[in-house]
C-alpha positions as CSV (number, residue, x, y, z in Angstrom):
1,M,110.5,-112.3,-28.2
2,K,109.6,-115.9,-28.5
3,N,111.5,-118.4,-26.2
4,I,113.0,-121.5,-27.5
5,V,113.4,-124.7,-25.6
6,V,115.3,-127.6,-27.4
7,A,115.4,-131.4,-26.5
8,D,117.8,-133.9,-27.9
9,F,115.6,-137.3,-28.8
10,D,118.0,-140.3,-28.5
11,E,118.7,-141.4,-25.1
12,T,117.4,-138.0,-23.8
13,L,113.7,-138.0,-24.2
14,L,113.9,-141.7,-25.6
15,P,115.9,-144.0,-23.3
16,Y,117.5,-145.6,-26.4
17,D,118.9,-144.9,-29.7
18,S,115.9,-145.0,-32.3
19,E,117.9,-145.1,-35.4
20,N,119.8,-148.1,-34.2
21,V,116.5,-149.8,-33.3
22,Y,115.2,-149.2,-36.8
23,V,118.5,-150.2,-38.6
24,Y,118.9,-153.6,-36.5
25,K,115.1,-154.5,-36.9
26,Q,115.5,-153.8,-40.9
27,I,118.4,-156.1,-40.8
28,R,116.8,-158.9,-39.0
29,R,114.1,-158.5,-41.5
30,G,116.5,-159.0,-44.4
31,N,116.7,-155.5,-45.8
32,I,119.7,-156.0,-48.0
33,K,119.8,-152.2,-48.9
34,I,120.2,-151.2,-45.0
35,L,122.5,-154.1,-44.4
36,T,124.7,-153.1,-47.3
37,W,124.7,-149.3,-46.2
38,F,125.4,-150.6,-42.7
39,L,128.4,-152.9,-43.7
40,L,129.8,-150.0,-45.8
41,R,129.7,-147.7,-42.7
42,K,131.2,-150.2,-40.2
43,L,134.0,-150.8,-42.9
44,K,134.5,-147.1,-43.1
45,I,133.7,-147.0,-46.7
46,I,131.1,-144.5,-46.2
47,S,130.8,-141.9,-43.5
48,Y,128.0,-142.0,-40.8
49,A,126.7,-138.8,-42.6
50,K,126.3,-140.5,-45.9
51,F,124.8,-143.5,-44.0
52,V,121.9,-141.5,-42.4
53,E,121.5,-139.8,-45.9
54,Y,120.9,-143.1,-47.4
55,L,118.7,-144.1,-44.4
56,Q,116.7,-141.0,-44.3
57,N,116.0,-141.4,-48.4
58,E,115.0,-145.3,-47.7
59,M,112.9,-144.4,-44.7
60,S,111.0,-141.5,-46.1
61,K,109.3,-143.9,-48.7
62,K,107.9,-146.1,-46.0
63,D,104.8,-146.0,-43.7
64,L,106.4,-145.3,-40.4
65,T,103.3,-145.2,-38.4
66,A,104.0,-148.1,-36.1
67,F,107.5,-147.2,-35.7
68,V,106.5,-143.5,-34.8
69,N,103.8,-144.7,-32.3
70,K,106.3,-147.0,-30.4
71,L,108.8,-144.3,-30.2
72,Y,106.1,-141.9,-28.7
73,A,105.0,-144.5,-26.3
74,D,108.5,-145.0,-25.1
75,I,109.2,-141.3,-24.4
76,D,110.6,-140.7,-20.9
77,Q,107.5,-138.8,-19.4
78,E,109.7,-137.6,-16.3
79,V,112.2,-136.0,-19.0
80,L,109.5,-134.7,-21.1
81,N,107.7,-133.3,-18.2
82,Q,110.8,-131.4,-17.3
83,V,111.3,-129.9,-20.8
84,L,107.6,-128.9,-20.7
85,S,108.0,-126.9,-17.3
86,Y,110.0,-124.4,-19.5
87,K,107.1,-123.9,-21.8
88,N,104.8,-120.9,-21.6
89,E,102.6,-119.1,-24.4
90,H,105.7,-117.6,-25.9
91,S,107.7,-120.9,-26.2
92,E,108.7,-122.7,-29.3
93,M,109.2,-126.2,-28.3
94,I,111.9,-128.0,-30.6
95,L,113.0,-131.6,-30.9
96,L,116.4,-131.8,-32.6
97,S,118.0,-135.0,-33.4
98,A,120.8,-136.4,-35.6
99,S,118.3,-139.1,-36.6
100,P,116.6,-139.1,-39.8
101,H,114.0,-136.1,-40.1
102,C,111.3,-138.5,-41.4
103,Y,110.3,-139.9,-38.3
104,I,111.7,-137.2,-36.0
105,E,109.2,-134.8,-37.3
106,K,106.3,-137.0,-36.7
107,V,107.2,-137.9,-33.2
108,A,107.6,-134.2,-32.4
109,E,104.1,-133.6,-33.8
110,K,102.6,-136.2,-31.4
111,I,104.2,-134.1,-28.4
112,N,103.3,-130.8,-30.0
113,F,106.8,-129.7,-30.7
114,K,108.5,-128.7,-34.0
115,G,111.1,-131.4,-35.1
116,Y,114.1,-131.3,-36.9
117,G,116.3,-134.4,-38.0
118,S,119.1,-135.0,-40.5
119,T,117.6,-134.5,-44.0
120,Y,117.8,-132.0,-46.8
121,Y,117.5,-128.5,-46.0
122,D,118.0,-125.7,-48.8
123,G,118.8,-128.7,-51.3
124,K,121.7,-129.9,-49.2
125,F,121.8,-132.8,-46.7
126,R,122.7,-131.8,-43.2
127,Q,123.4,-134.3,-40.3
128,L,122.2,-132.8,-37.2
129,Y,125.1,-133.9,-35.0
130,D,127.7,-132.2,-33.0
131,V,128.1,-128.6,-33.8
132,N,125.8,-128.7,-36.7
133,K,123.0,-128.6,-34.3
134,A,124.1,-125.2,-33.0
135,I,124.8,-123.9,-36.3
136,F,121.2,-125.1,-37.3
137,I,119.6,-123.6,-34.4
138,Q,121.2,-120.4,-34.7
139,E,120.5,-120.1,-38.5
140,K,116.9,-121.3,-37.9
141,Y,116.2,-119.2,-34.7
142,P,118.5,-116.3,-34.6
143,K,119.0,-114.9,-31.0
144,T,118.0,-111.4,-32.3
145,D,114.5,-112.8,-32.5
146,Y,114.8,-115.6,-30.0
147,R,115.4,-116.1,-26.3
148,Y,117.3,-119.5,-25.7
149,T,115.6,-120.5,-22.6
150,F,116.5,-124.2,-21.9
151,S,118.0,-127.2,-23.7
152,I,118.7,-130.9,-22.7
153,S,120.8,-133.8,-24.1
154,D,122.7,-136.7,-23.1
155,S,125.7,-136.2,-25.2
156,E,128.9,-134.1,-24.7
157,T,128.8,-133.7,-28.7
158,D,126.0,-131.4,-27.9
159,L,127.7,-129.2,-25.6
160,T,128.4,-126.5,-28.2
161,L,124.6,-126.3,-28.7
162,L,123.8,-126.7,-25.0
163,K,125.9,-123.8,-24.0
164,L,124.0,-121.3,-26.0
165,F,121.0,-121.5,-23.6
166,E,120.4,-119.4,-20.4
167,K,119.9,-123.0,-18.9
168,Y,120.8,-126.4,-20.1
169,E,121.1,-130.0,-18.7
170,L,123.7,-132.5,-19.8
171,I,122.1,-136.0,-18.7
172,K,124.6,-138.1,-16.9
173,K,124.8,-141.7,-18.4
């Protein structure tokens, strides 16, 4: 039986929110599409899930190499080492985030993890936030085949996910 170890990304492995950094940078550069979606979101005309879907679609068309390299460089090595301490030859290391999959997957590859972010799975957009993270992990990694070893996050919205694991840590902000 394989073990799984799951780490949240934003404000857990990374000391800030990557999606916000990208969005604000694009707005400062005059990206009208992202500015429009951002304003529609702030005015509650579109949901956060719809905003992330638009963002994922927009970002997936771009070269995100520099952005991914910056995120990788900014990973908190102390937290990463804590997560890696649960790794053995039977472990599947997973980076799980509500942020867009198009860059979460690439950051995960750089640290030899599998990465999952908000994107289309089986033809349907899934925002990996709150209880959706727990549902996703249980579907992708059933407890009949995997031992849920350790998980870490900064957000109480991830408690449903965290409580699935033998050991977990909710980082205090």
